[in-house]
C-alpha positions, 0 to 999 in steps of 0.5 A, spaced: 108 343 601 113 346 606 112 352 610 115 359 608 122 360 610 124 367 613 128 372 610 136 371 611 136 377 615 131 373 620 135 367 620 141 370 622 138 374 627 134 368 631 137 371 637 134 378 637 127 375 635 127 370 641 129 376 645 123 380 642 118 374 644 120 374 651 120 381 652 114 383 648 109 386 653 103 386 648 099 379 649 096 380 642 103 380 639 106 375 643 104 369 638 107 372 632 113 374 636 114 366 638 112 364 631 117 368 628 123 366 633 121 359 632 121 359 625 128 362 625 131 357 630 128 351 626 131 354 619 138 356 623 138 349 626 137 346 619 142 350 616 147 348 621 145 340 621 146 340 613 152 344 613 155 339 618 157 346 622 159 346 629 153 343 634 155 348 639 151 353 636 145 348 634 145 346 641 144 354 643 138 354 639 135 348 642 134 351 649 131 358 646 126 353 642 124 350 649 123 357 652 119 359 647 114 353 647 114 354 655 112 362 654 107 359 648 104 354 653 103 360 659 100 365 654 095 359 652 093 357 659 092 365 661 087 366 655 083 360 657 083 362 664 081 369 662 
C-alpha cells in the first residue's frame, strides 16, 4: 500500500513547506512540518524523474531533504536528553 500523496498545491509548494519546517519554533509541530515537507519533496522529485524533466530542480530538492533529516535528528536528540 502506498503512502497518501499530498495535494498538488503541497507538491508545488515544497519550498514553502521546507522553509516552514526550518523556521517552526513550536517543537511539537516540527515533526509534522518535516513530514509534510519531505513528502512533498519526494513526490516532486518522483514527478521530475518520471517526466524526464530538468534534473537541476531534482537536485535542488535533494539538499533540503538532507537538511530536514538533520533537523529531525537534532530534534530527536534533544527529546532524548530532555
